[in-house]
C-alpha positions as CSV (number, residue, x, y, z in Angstrom):
1,M,-115.5,148.6,-81.0
2,P,-116.1,145.2,-82.4
3,P,-119.7,144.1,-82.7
4,A,-121.2,142.0,-80.1
5,A,-121.2,138.2,-80.7
6,P,-124.6,136.8,-81.6
7,T,-126.6,135.1,-79.0
8,P,-126.4,131.2,-79.4
9,V,-129.8,129.9,-80.6
10,L,-130.0,127.4,-77.9
11,D,-129.8,130.2,-75.3
12,T,-132.9,131.9,-76.5
13,K,-136.4,130.8,-75.3
14,R,-137.5,130.0,-78.9
15,G,-134.4,128.0,-79.5
16,K,-135.0,125.9,-76.3
17,Q,-138.7,125.5,-77.5
18,I,-137.7,124.3,-80.9
19,L,-135.2,121.7,-79.4
20,M,-138.0,120.4,-77.1
21,L,-140.3,120.0,-80.1
22,L,-137.7,118.1,-82.0
23,L,-136.9,115.8,-79.1
24,A,-140.6,115.2,-78.7
25,V,-140.7,114.0,-82.3
26,A,-137.7,111.7,-81.8
27,F,-139.2,110.3,-78.6
28,L,-142.5,109.6,-80.3
29,D,-140.9,107.8,-83.2
30,F,-138.3,106.0,-81.2
31,V,-140.6,104.8,-78.4
32,D,-143.0,103.1,-81.0
33,A,-140.2,100.7,-82.0
34,S,-140.1,99.2,-78.5
35,I,-143.5,99.9,-76.8
36,V,-145.0,96.9,-78.4
37,N,-142.3,94.5,-77.1
38,V,-144.2,93.6,-73.8
39,A,-147.6,93.8,-75.5
40,L,-146.7,91.0,-78.0
41,P,-148.2,88.1,-76.0
42,S,-151.5,90.0,-75.6
43,I,-151.6,91.0,-79.2
44,S,-150.8,87.4,-80.4
45,A,-153.6,86.0,-78.3
46,D,-156.3,88.5,-79.4
47,L,-155.4,88.5,-83.2
48,G,-154.2,84.9,-83.6
49,F,-150.7,85.6,-84.7
50,T,-148.3,82.6,-85.3
51,I,-144.9,82.8,-83.4
52,Q,-143.1,83.5,-86.7
53,N,-145.4,86.3,-87.9
54,L,-145.5,88.0,-84.6
55,Q,-142.1,89.5,-85.2
56,W,-143.5,91.5,-88.0
57,V,-145.3,93.6,-85.6
58,L,-141.7,94.9,-84.8
59,S,-140.0,94.3,-88.2
60,G,-142.6,95.8,-90.4
61,Y,-142.4,99.1,-88.6
62,L,-138.5,99.0,-88.5
63,L,-138.1,98.2,-92.2
64,T,-140.3,100.8,-93.7
65,Y,-139.0,103.3,-91.1
66,G,-135.3,102.5,-92.0
67,G,-135.9,101.7,-95.7
68,L,-137.9,104.8,-96.7
69,M,-136.0,107.2,-94.5
70,L,-133.7,107.9,-97.5
71,L,-136.7,109.0,-99.4
72,G,-137.9,111.1,-96.4
73,G,-134.4,112.7,-96.0
74,R,-134.2,113.6,-99.8
75,A,-137.8,114.8,-99.8
76,A,-137.1,117.1,-96.7
77,D,-134.2,118.6,-98.6
78,L,-136.2,119.2,-101.7
79,F,-139.7,119.9,-100.6
80,G,-139.2,121.6,-97.2
81,R,-138.5,120.2,-93.8
82,R,-141.6,121.6,-92.0
83,R,-143.9,120.2,-94.7
84,L,-142.4,116.7,-94.4
85,L,-142.7,116.9,-90.7
86,V,-146.3,117.9,-90.7
87,S,-147.2,115.3,-93.4
88,G,-145.1,112.5,-91.5
89,T,-146.9,113.3,-88.3
90,A,-150.3,113.3,-89.8
91,L,-149.6,109.9,-91.4
92,F,-148.1,108.6,-88.2
93,A,-151.4,109.4,-86.1
94,V,-153.8,108.0,-88.7
95,S,-151.9,104.7,-89.0
96,S,-151.6,104.5,-85.1
97,L,-155.4,104.8,-85.1
98,A,-155.6,102.0,-87.6
99,A,-153.4,99.7,-85.6
100,G,-155.2,100.3,-82.4
101,L,-158.4,99.3,-84.3
102,A,-156.9,96.5,-86.2
103,P,-159.4,93.4,-86.4
104,D,-156.7,90.8,-87.4
105,D,-152.9,90.3,-87.8
106,T,-152.8,91.3,-91.4
107,V,-154.3,94.8,-90.8
108,L,-152.1,95.3,-87.8
109,I,-148.8,94.5,-89.6
110,L,-149.9,96.7,-92.6
111,A,-150.8,99.5,-90.2
112,R,-147.4,99.2,-88.6
113,M,-145.7,99.4,-91.9
114,I,-147.6,102.5,-92.8
115,Q,-146.7,103.9,-89.2
116,G,-143.0,103.3,-90.1
117,S,-143.4,105.3,-93.4
118,G,-144.8,108.1,-91.5
119,A,-142.0,108.1,-88.9
120,A,-139.5,107.8,-91.9
121,M,-140.8,111.3,-93.0
122,M,-140.7,112.8,-89.4
123,I,-137.2,111.8,-88.3
124,P,-135.0,113.1,-91.0
125,A,-137.0,116.4,-91.3
126,A,-136.7,116.9,-87.4
127,L,-133.0,116.0,-87.3
128,S,-132.1,118.2,-90.2
129,I,-134.0,121.1,-88.6
130,L,-132.0,120.5,-85.5
131,T,-128.7,120.6,-87.4
132,T,-129.5,123.6,-89.6
133,T,-130.9,125.6,-86.6
134,F,-128.1,124.8,-84.0
135,S,-125.2,125.7,-86.2
136,E,-122.8,127.0,-83.5
137,P,-120.6,124.1,-82.5
138,G,-121.4,124.3,-78.7
139,D,-125.1,124.5,-79.5
140,R,-124.8,121.5,-81.9
141,I,-123.0,119.3,-79.4
142,K,-125.7,119.8,-76.7
143,A,-128.5,119.4,-79.2
144,L,-127.3,116.2,-80.8
145,G,-126.4,115.1,-77.4
146,A,-129.8,115.5,-76.3
147,W,-131.1,113.7,-79.4
148,G,-129.0,110.8,-78.8
149,A,-130.1,110.7,-75.1
150,V,-133.8,110.7,-76.2
151,G,-133.2,107.9,-78.7
152,G,-131.7,105.6,-76.1
153,L,-134.1,106.7,-73.3
154,A,-137.1,106.0,-75.6
155,S,-135.9,102.5,-76.4
156,A,-135.8,101.6,-72.9
157,F,-138.8,103.7,-71.7
158,G,-141.0,102.2,-74.4
159,V,-140.7,98.7,-72.9
160,F,-141.7,100.2,-69.5
161,L,-144.6,102.2,-70.8
162,G,-145.8,99.2,-73.0
163,G,-145.9,97.0,-69.9
164,V,-147.9,99.7,-67.9
165,I,-150.5,100.1,-70.7
166,T,-151.0,96.6,-71.5
167,D,-151.3,95.5,-67.8
168,F,-153.6,98.1,-66.7
169,I,-155.6,99.2,-69.8
170,D,-155.2,97.2,-73.1
171,W,-152.7,96.6,-75.5
172,R,-154.5,98.7,-78.3
173,W,-153.7,101.8,-76.2
174,V,-149.9,101.4,-77.0
175,F,-151.1,102.7,-80.4
176,F,-154.0,105.1,-79.2
177,V,-151.7,107.0,-77.0
178,N,-149.9,108.3,-80.1
179,L,-152.9,110.3,-81.2
180,P,-152.9,113.1,-78.5
181,A,-149.0,113.1,-78.7
182,A,-149.1,113.8,-82.5
183,A,-151.9,116.5,-82.0
184,L,-149.5,118.4,-79.6
185,I,-146.5,118.0,-81.9
186,L,-148.5,119.4,-84.8
187,R,-149.7,122.3,-82.8
188,A,-146.1,123.2,-81.8
189,I,-144.7,122.7,-85.4
190,F,-147.1,125.4,-86.8
191,R,-146.2,127.7,-83.8
192,L,-142.4,127.3,-83.7
193,V,-141.1,126.1,-87.1
194,P,-140.9,128.7,-89.8
195,A,-142.8,127.9,-93.0
196,D,-140.8,126.5,-96.0
197,R,-140.1,128.9,-98.8
198,K,-142.0,128.2,-102.0
199,A,-139.5,127.5,-105.0
200,E,-139.6,126.0,-108.4
201,R,-137.9,122.6,-108.0
202,R,-135.3,121.5,-110.4
203,E,-134.9,118.1,-109.1
204,S,-137.3,115.1,-109.1
205,L,-137.7,112.6,-106.1
206,D,-136.3,109.2,-106.7
207,V,-139.3,107.2,-105.6
208,L,-138.1,103.9,-107.6
209,G,-134.8,104.0,-105.8
210,A,-136.4,104.3,-102.4
211,L,-138.8,101.4,-103.3
212,L,-135.9,99.1,-104.7
213,V,-133.9,99.4,-101.4
214,T,-136.9,98.9,-99.3
215,A,-138.0,95.9,-101.2
216,G,-134.5,94.4,-101.0
217,M,-134.3,94.8,-97.3
218,L,-137.9,93.4,-96.7
219,L,-137.1,90.3,-98.9
220,L,-133.8,89.9,-97.1
221,V,-135.4,90.0,-93.5
222,Y,-138.3,87.8,-94.6
223,T,-135.9,85.2,-95.9
224,I,-134.0,85.2,-92.5
225,V,-137.2,85.0,-90.6
226,E,-138.4,82.0,-92.6
227,A,-135.1,80.2,-92.9
228,P,-135.3,78.3,-89.5
229,D,-138.5,76.5,-90.7
230,A,-137.8,76.2,-94.4
231,G,-134.1,75.3,-93.7
232,W,-131.0,77.4,-94.4
233,G,-130.2,75.3,-97.5
234,A,-133.6,75.1,-99.0
235,A,-134.3,76.2,-102.4
236,R,-136.6,79.0,-101.2
237,T,-134.1,80.2,-98.7
238,V,-131.5,80.4,-101.2
239,A,-133.8,82.0,-103.8
240,G,-134.7,84.6,-101.1
241,F,-131.1,85.6,-100.4
242,A,-130.4,85.7,-104.1
243,G,-133.5,87.9,-104.8
244,A,-132.6,90.3,-102.1
245,G,-129.0,90.6,-103.4
246,V,-130.2,91.2,-106.9
247,L,-132.7,94.0,-105.9
248,L,-130.0,95.7,-103.7
249,A,-127.5,95.4,-106.6
250,I,-130.1,96.9,-109.1
251,F,-130.7,99.7,-106.5
252,A,-126.9,100.5,-106.5
253,A,-126.7,100.5,-110.3
254,Y,-129.9,102.5,-110.7
255,E,-128.7,105.0,-108.1
256,A,-125.2,105.4,-109.9
257,R,-127.0,106.4,-113.1
258,H,-130.0,108.5,-111.8
259,P,-129.4,112.2,-112.2
260,H,-130.9,112.9,-108.8
261,P,-130.7,109.8,-106.9
262,V,-132.3,109.3,-103.4
263,F,-128.9,108.1,-102.3
264,P,-126.1,109.9,-103.9
265,F,-123.0,108.0,-103.2
266,S,-121.1,111.2,-103.3
267,I,-122.2,111.9,-99.6
268,F,-119.8,109.3,-98.5
269,R,-117.0,111.8,-99.2
270,V,-118.1,113.5,-96.0
271,K,-115.3,112.6,-93.7
272,G,-116.4,109.9,-91.0
273,L,-119.9,109.4,-92.4
274,V,-119.6,105.7,-93.7
275,A,-117.8,104.8,-90.3
276,A,-120.5,106.3,-88.3
277,D,-123.4,104.6,-90.4
278,V,-121.7,101.2,-90.3
279,T,-121.1,101.4,-86.6
280,M,-124.6,102.3,-86.0
281,V,-126.1,99.3,-88.0
282,T,-123.7,96.9,-86.2
283,A,-124.2,98.3,-82.8
284,M,-128.1,98.6,-83.1
285,A,-128.5,95.2,-84.4
286,G,-127.2,94.0,-80.9
287,F,-128.9,96.7,-78.8
288,Y,-132.3,96.7,-80.1
289,T,-132.6,92.8,-80.2
290,M,-131.3,92.6,-76.6
291,F,-134.4,94.5,-75.4
292,L,-136.7,92.0,-77.1
293,L,-134.8,88.8,-76.0
294,I,-134.5,90.0,-72.4
295,T,-138.2,90.9,-72.3
296,L,-139.2,87.4,-73.5
297,Y,-136.9,86.0,-71.0
298,L,-138.4,87.8,-68.2
299,Q,-142.0,87.0,-69.1
300,N,-141.6,83.3,-70.5
301,V,-138.9,82.0,-68.3
302,L,-138.8,84.2,-65.1
303,G,-142.6,84.4,-65.1
304,L,-142.8,88.1,-64.6
305,S,-146.0,90.0,-65.7
306,Q,-146.2,92.5,-68.5
307,F,-146.1,95.3,-65.9
308,E,-143.1,93.9,-64.0
309,S,-141.2,93.2,-67.3
310,G,-141.8,96.8,-68.3
311,A,-140.8,98.1,-64.9
312,A,-137.5,96.1,-65.3
313,Y,-136.3,98.8,-67.7
314,L,-136.7,101.8,-65.3
315,A,-133.1,101.6,-64.1
316,P,-131.6,101.3,-67.7
317,C,-133.6,104.4,-68.6
318,F,-131.6,106.4,-66.0
319,G,-128.4,104.6,-67.3
320,V,-129.0,105.8,-70.8
321,V,-129.7,109.5,-69.6
322,V,-126.5,109.5,-67.5
323,S,-124.3,107.9,-70.2
324,A,-125.7,110.4,-72.8
325,G,-125.0,113.5,-70.6
326,V,-121.4,112.1,-69.9
327,A,-120.8,111.5,-73.4
328,T,-122.2,114.9,-74.6
329,N,-119.7,116.6,-72.1
330,L,-116.9,114.4,-73.5
331,L,-117.4,115.1,-77.1
332,G,-115.8,118.5,-77.2
333,K,-112.9,117.3,-75.1
334,V,-111.9,113.8,-76.5
335,G,-114.0,113.7,-79.7
336,T,-116.4,111.1,-81.2
337,R,-114.1,108.0,-81.5
338,P,-113.4,107.4,-77.9
339,V,-117.0,108.0,-76.9
340,I,-118.3,105.4,-79.5
341,V,-115.6,102.9,-78.7
342,A,-116.2,103.1,-75.0
343,G,-120.0,102.8,-75.5
344,A,-119.8,99.8,-77.9
345,T,-117.3,98.1,-75.5
346,L,-119.6,98.6,-72.5
347,G,-122.6,97.4,-74.6
348,A,-120.6,94.2,-75.6
349,G,-119.7,93.6,-72.0
350,G,-123.2,93.9,-70.7
351,I,-124.8,91.7,-73.4
352,F,-122.1,89.2,-73.0
353,W,-123.0,89.1,-69.3
354,L,-126.7,88.8,-70.1
355,S,-125.8,85.8,-72.3
356,K,-125.1,83.9,-69.0
357,I,-128.8,84.0,-67.9
358,P,-129.8,80.8,-66.1
359,V,-133.1,79.1,-66.3
360,D,-133.6,79.7,-62.5
361,G,-132.3,83.2,-62.7
362,S,-133.2,86.3,-60.8
363,Y,-133.9,89.7,-62.2
364,W,-131.9,91.4,-59.4
365,S,-128.8,89.3,-59.7
366,N,-128.7,87.9,-63.2
367,V,-130.4,90.8,-65.3
368,L,-130.4,94.2,-63.6
369,P,-126.5,94.6,-63.3
370,A,-125.9,93.6,-66.9
371,L,-128.8,95.5,-68.3
372,T,-127.5,98.7,-66.5
373,L,-124.0,98.2,-67.9
374,T,-125.5,97.9,-71.5
375,S,-127.6,100.9,-71.0
376,L,-124.5,102.9,-70.2
377,G,-123.0,101.7,-73.4
378,L,-126.1,102.5,-75.5
379,G,-126.2,106.2,-74.6
380,G,-122.5,106.6,-75.7
381,V,-123.0,105.0,-78.9
382,L,-126.0,107.0,-79.8
383,V,-124.6,110.3,-78.9
384,G,-121.2,109.7,-80.6
385,A,-122.3,108.1,-83.9
386,T,-125.2,110.7,-84.3
387,T,-122.7,113.5,-83.9
388,A,-120.1,112.0,-86.0
389,A,-122.6,111.4,-88.9
390,Q,-123.7,115.0,-89.0
391,N,-120.2,116.4,-88.9
392,G,-119.2,118.6,-91.9
393,V,-122.5,118.1,-93.9
394,S,-123.6,120.9,-95.9
395,P,-127.1,122.4,-95.2
396,D,-128.6,121.1,-98.5
397,K,-127.6,117.6,-97.6
398,A,-128.7,117.7,-94.1
399,G,-131.8,115.9,-94.5
400,L,-129.9,113.1,-96.3
401,A,-127.3,112.8,-93.7
402,A,-130.0,112.5,-91.0
403,A,-131.9,110.0,-92.8
404,L,-128.7,107.8,-93.3
405,I,-127.8,107.7,-89.6
406,N,-131.4,106.9,-88.7
407,S,-131.8,104.4,-91.4
408,S,-128.6,102.6,-90.1
409,M,-130.2,102.6,-86.7
410,W,-133.5,100.9,-87.6
411,L,-132.2,98.8,-90.4
412,G,-129.7,97.4,-87.9
413,G,-132.5,96.8,-85.6
414,A,-134.6,94.9,-88.2
415,L,-131.6,92.8,-89.2
416,G,-130.8,92.1,-85.7
417,V,-134.2,90.9,-84.8
418,A,-134.3,88.7,-87.9
419,I,-130.8,87.1,-87.3
420,F,-130.9,86.8,-83.5
421,T,-134.4,85.5,-83.2
422,A,-133.6,83.0,-86.0
423,V,-130.6,81.7,-83.9
424,A,-132.8,81.7,-80.7
425,T,-135.6,79.8,-82.4
426,S,-133.2,77.2,-84.0
427,T,-131.5,76.5,-80.6
428,T,-134.8,76.3,-78.8
429,A,-136.1,73.9,-81.4
430,D,-133.0,71.9,-81.2
431,R,-133.1,71.6,-77.4
432,L,-136.8,70.6,-77.5
433,A,-136.2,67.9,-79.9
434,H,-133.6,66.6,-77.4
435,H,-136.4,66.6,-74.8
436,A,-135.3,69.6,-72.7
437,T,-138.0,71.6,-70.8
438,R,-139.6,74.6,-72.4
439,P,-137.8,77.0,-70.0
440,E,-134.5,75.3,-70.5
441,A,-134.9,75.2,-74.4
442,L,-136.0,79.1,-74.4
443,T,-133.1,80.0,-72.2
444,A,-130.5,78.2,-74.4
445,G,-131.9,80.1,-77.4
446,F,-131.6,83.4,-75.7
447,Q,-128.1,82.7,-74.4
448,D,-126.9,81.8,-78.1
449,A,-128.6,84.9,-79.5
450,L,-127.3,87.2,-76.9
451,L,-123.8,85.9,-77.4
452,L,-124.0,86.7,-81.0
453,A,-125.3,90.2,-80.2
454,A,-122.3,90.8,-77.8
455,I,-120.0,89.9,-80.8
456,F,-121.8,92.5,-83.0
457,L,-121.1,95.2,-80.5
458,A,-117.5,94.2,-80.2
459,A,-117.4,94.4,-84.0
460,A,-119.0,97.9,-83.8
461,A,-116.1,98.9,-81.3
462,L,-113.6,97.7,-83.8
463,I,-115.1,99.6,-86.6
464,A,-115.4,102.7,-84.5
465,L,-111.6,102.5,-83.9
466,R,-111.0,103.1,-87.7
467,S,-113.2,106.1,-87.7
468,P,-112.1,109.8,-87.8
469,N,-112.2,111.5,-84.5
470,T,-114.5,114.5,-84.8
471,H,-115.2,117.1,-82.1
472,G,-118.6,118.4,-83.2
473,E,-117.3,120.8,-85.8
474,Q,-119.8,121.6,-88.5
475,A,-120.0,123.4,-91.9
476,A,-121.6,126.7,-91.8
477,A,-125.4,126.4,-91.6
478,P,-128.2,128.9,-91.7
479,S,-129.4,130.7,-88.6
480,L,-132.8,130.3,-87.1
481,D,-134.3,133.0,-89.3
482,A,-133.0,131.4,-92.4
483,M,-134.1,127.9,-91.6
484,A,-136.3,127.6,-94.6
485,E,-133.6,128.5,-97.2
486,P,-131.9,125.0,-97.6
487,A,-135.2,123.8,-99.0
488,A,-135.5,126.6,-101.5
489,E,-131.8,126.3,-102.6
490,A,-132.0,122.5,-103.1
491,A,-135.2,122.8,-104.9
C-alpha cells in the first residue's frame, strides 16, 4: 500500500498562521510607501519643506528600500531569514518613531531612509521564507497570489489610511501607527518561525557592492529631481547623470570580480527572471506615480480634503483584491505571461484614461472609473510578475530572487516619481509662464505625466510578451520543518 501523500503546508493551521504573518510583514512595508501621500501637504506646512524636497519623503524611503534590498536578500540567505526579519522589523519600528518625532525636514528624510533600510531587510527575508515554506506548486501559487494581492492592496489602502489619520488625528501618526504593528509582528515571528541554524559562514557579505548600487540610484534620482530647475542641459545635470552612470558601471565591474557578490549575475540564468524584473520596474514606475499624481489632482485641483482624497481609493482597493484573486486562479491554467500582459494592458488603458482629467472634473465621472480599471491591472501584474520571478529558484538563492523582484518594484517606483514629477513640474512651470491659472497649469502637468506613465505600462506589456510562460512550477524546496536549512547550507 503506497504511503499517504503529505498534507500540504497551507492546509495546516501553522501553515496558515505563517502565511498571515508574512502577509502582515508585506502589508506593513508596502503601505508605508504610500501612506504619506495624502499627508504631504500637512508635512510640508509643519516642517517647512520646499516643493522639490518634499518628494524625498517618498523617494528617500523607496531608494534605500529598493537599493539595499539586494544586500538584505543576500544577508537572509547567508545569516538566516528569521534573524534578518527580526532585525529589520526592529529597525523599521525605531526609525518610524524617529520619523513621527522629526523636528525638521532633514531629520524626517533621514528617518525615512533608515526606515527603507529596515524594510529592505524584512521583505526579502519574508518572501524567501514564503517560497521555501510553501514548496508544493498548489500552495506556492496561492501564497504568491496572496502576496501580490497584499502588495497592490497596501498601495491603494495606504493612501486611504493616510487620509483618515491625517484628517482626524495628525500626520505624525502615519508613522507612530507602525509601532504596535511591528510589536505584534515580532511576537508572531518568535512564535511561528523556526530559529535559524547556527553555522560557520564561508562567504562574506558584499556591503560595498550594495552601497555602490544604492549610491548610483540615489544620484540618478537626485539629478532627475533637480533637472527641471537646473536645466536638463546644465553642467550640473550632465555631471549628475555621468556620475550615476560611472557608479553603476563600477558596481557592475566590481560584482563581476567579487568572489561572493551581493548581486551574482549568474542568477539571471534562471528562466524568466530578467523579464519579470524588467517588467516590474517599468510597470511600477507608472502604477506607483499614478497614485501620487491623482492624489495631488484630487487635493489641489478638485479641492478634496485629505480624508476625501484617501477615501477615493476605497473602490480601487477592492479592484486590486478581485484582480489578484482572479489572477491567482488563472496562473495554473494559462501561466504567468497572459496574466502579466493583461494586467499591464488594463493598467495602460486606465492611466491613459486618467491622463484626460479636466480642470473642472468630477471624481465620480473622471477619476473613479479609470482608477478602478487601473487597479484591476495592478493586481494582475503584481501576482504574475512575483510568481514568474520566483519560479525555478533554488532554496539557497530564494532570498536574492525575492530581493530582486521587490527591488525592481520600488526602484521602479522611485524612478517613476522622479521622472514623471519632473515632467509634471516642467509642464506646469511652462503653463504658468504663459499666464495659465494655477489649476489649469497643474492639470496640464498631471496630464503629461500620466500619459507618459501609460506609455510605460504599455511598454511593460510588450516586455512581458517576450517572457517565458510559467505555471508556478518550482524547484524542490525544504519543508516547514527544514526551513532553517538553506541559511546553514549557504553560510
